[in-house]
C-alpha positions, 0 to 999 in steps of 0.5 A: 500500500502506498502512503497517499490518500485517494486524492493523492495529496495527503499522507495517510496515517500508517499505524492505526489504533484499535484503542485510542491513545488517550484511553491507553494513557490512562493505563500507562505508568511512567509513560509506558504500558505493560504488555503481555503477549498471551501467545508467547507469554512474553512481557514488555513495555510500550508507549501508548502511541505504539500499542493496540494498533497495527499498520494500515488497520483502518486503511482500505484499498478501493481500486487504485485508491486508498481510503483511511478512516483513521482521521475520522476516528481521530475526530470522534476521539477528539470530541469524546476525550474531554467528556471521558476526562470529565467522567474520570474526574467526577466518577459520574455520568450524571453531569453529562448534557444530552450532546455529551451523552450523544458524543459518548454514544457515538464514541462507544459505537465507533470503538465497537466497530473498530475492533479487529473481529468486526468484519 
């Protein structure tokens, strides 16, 4: 796969996350996540920006064009991140207004569709 969008102008994000970085950062200690490979039982550490993703996961080839959904997911994450930070801070959902609830719902649905076995 080439690294250009369908328009040919923009570089595509090549490492695509299944779990957003801002979520992973909540589980990091000293900026690193502890990872266990369940197949080999090896343990290692990764920074959140290199964890829970793979190359071209959300990039799709359609004919000669490559479409990337990563930036669309990033847009929804950007809207949801402050809402999730508020929930973590207050440990409550009661203060969310209807638009925040709708944004959170969209984020959850997007995460559900973004998983590896969704196809």
